[in-house]
Steps between C-alpha positions, in 0.01 A plus 500: 500500500336347196594158378416491129473251217854556400811372678747778369597603861850335569438454865163333434668267241783413744262417791281280274786317356636405833163419650372284217761466220316267278203725479688800400715297264176408330393867498787605310582216279182298413351782281804443265348169408227661296478789258124546562467849657177428669623178654816665610301789677285232666788297616691799645200620691414160639845416599560840662186452695628158622829648592354780710291250684809296591701796585265743666175317572302759330348591169684685207308815582496659848339816615658834592285801530788718347434348165182700466685786356574284186133466427365746239150646520304784329541851643307531838501134573682367802568146612592375860520170671164432670593166659756216489322171412683184397405378153206746476258411217136582481345792695136535647373801685282436791378861577280409793784329681752771402740250352644372169535127463808377311538147345798292408561213278623295784283434816429831671266794482592827679307795626626856508315769692435828296630703804728445806556725796885493476490555118675158437263284306526131632421203297296222679480138378136414545452174313769229460551149366297566184571365154613785277227754617579734224149625429313710763207725503295683763116553497234546760711392803650197336850437387493272184809290429580295183759241581647284217221226553212678670293808561416597856402802709550610867245699696713793653289708756841622620860450408563330833241227411683389181815325615420131570142518350358234282401583142166430337578288200314630201649298232767224522547367149739746339783339294759406756791558281790730574580623147303815470332408824506859653134604489391863469152605609271809478149590559314635191247769480229248501610378855638165370852372579727450202786241522780475259610132424835465311590248239720239674761519215682738267285396197274200508137381465284629781299278722221562761537843649845557382561816280185687612341753718224351733203707621372411842154635588444546884266234621596250218865471592504126388399586142778720333424625149763507232474872426808512284717231340818499290696706774841362534576661846325796644630640830336831508150634437276800594163649370475829314339750746248628242421210264546216761692301242756258632855555387777251550848437422644196329865383468601382168670168410870437545744350250385711200789752502587818663241708331199242457233479628366809645370506856141621522244722669155347417125615539234242586194641330313180403464217749670175355741693277801315390838690510705277263720272709658256406445578135658841569785554741403860537332751277485363140826315524430119434681237710702247314314220661156607381582685187344234252178488704218760451439731786151529660279738323456861625821487718537811696808710437663701775419867559859577577802308375804542724858408407577132524605362838435807705279283713193720578336405836288727711265757331323774697259770367572825669176655651646734761526888524874536608647459149426746220157474355610347169627198690133406619379185336834421340668175616837420642664161419797358677750337268687246706784459250649239276683194624605328163564775256863584380445861590284560806176706457219603724552572878293798495146647545324611185195729452238385264287784347131444447256713301154614608340182369724278717728381220872467575683719247874501589750444778816675626739459788391637850782372728834371363848420666451176643686378198829693479677572178792256603239211546487526876142430641398701795153344542197326327161668529207275538169670593338825570229629733357838545461643848207700631701826475575436134868386541610181327662197658730270299629163616848370413578134562861542387601768748224398768353843509171691472542843355262795524467743213364855563461808304542879580471769233853605395 
């Protein structure tokens, strides 16, 4: 069964009340102490999470394959469970090994074989005792890992050689702060490795590498370049297959209302560009803290403005042949979903349409249903990765699943 963000089920309410009365009392009565709808929503979700941990020892979202029939996709598309992976985050395909690596925000990286003789895809923990190893990438026989505080890589001649192996430390001076400390990394069309560094705050002045995207050139790992600044928190990036332009998502500031500021999809066309934060919380919406201060000249506005608080994370340009031809070179973006909006939004995959010049022009839902009409949340999509056959993997850290999306002509 699914355990959701609401506690409307009478038996669930009774169990929680008897197991931890004070927590459930707070869940039902503390929100009455304020009339602020956003604060009420935040308090309810936080307190129910705590009550579930006391009562059941689990998160408010648990996986059940039967919930797939609640997900809505365009005609001809199908979704299935590819693997069960606890707290699955970033995905990195290692074709030469025949595996997909899966990161977490905790301390473990997993490997999932693309094929298995008995048809049951196992999930193997291959690296442990790491510090929030959210960012992973694969290139030329190396698994690159961005932990909260450092960038490393592992030589992987075979999957059996990875567990227990020692990393090569490429750079160990990333900001060691947990707020927005989950790094996301991707190789660009130029062969350089790009690393997102979030601002260690909601809205504040930036220091050092904070609020930027760093470019690491192989062979000069100790000399990162500020390739983009004024980026509040990017946790998804990919390069356009034709133009080679790096596109990245950015999460807007909190505390500015239900509908402000917009979340973003940006294009990095000029090295050193400034994307507005903290003068802008997202899009053209000025933050109250910096409203009286002039923003930097030539601030770059986003190519796509998403609804506020949808939390866009992973982005993947589709370059395969399984989906219909008009999907090629469009992008998919995972919207992780809001956590502090009075009415939840996001919890879906959107398709971003691009014109022939490589310009993003519009977006539309691709997969919906993780957020039910009654407010129940069945999963939280995080990242996307295309497989060699053209199918698409999607990670879900709420349900602890990896999905596979396929297409067959109706």
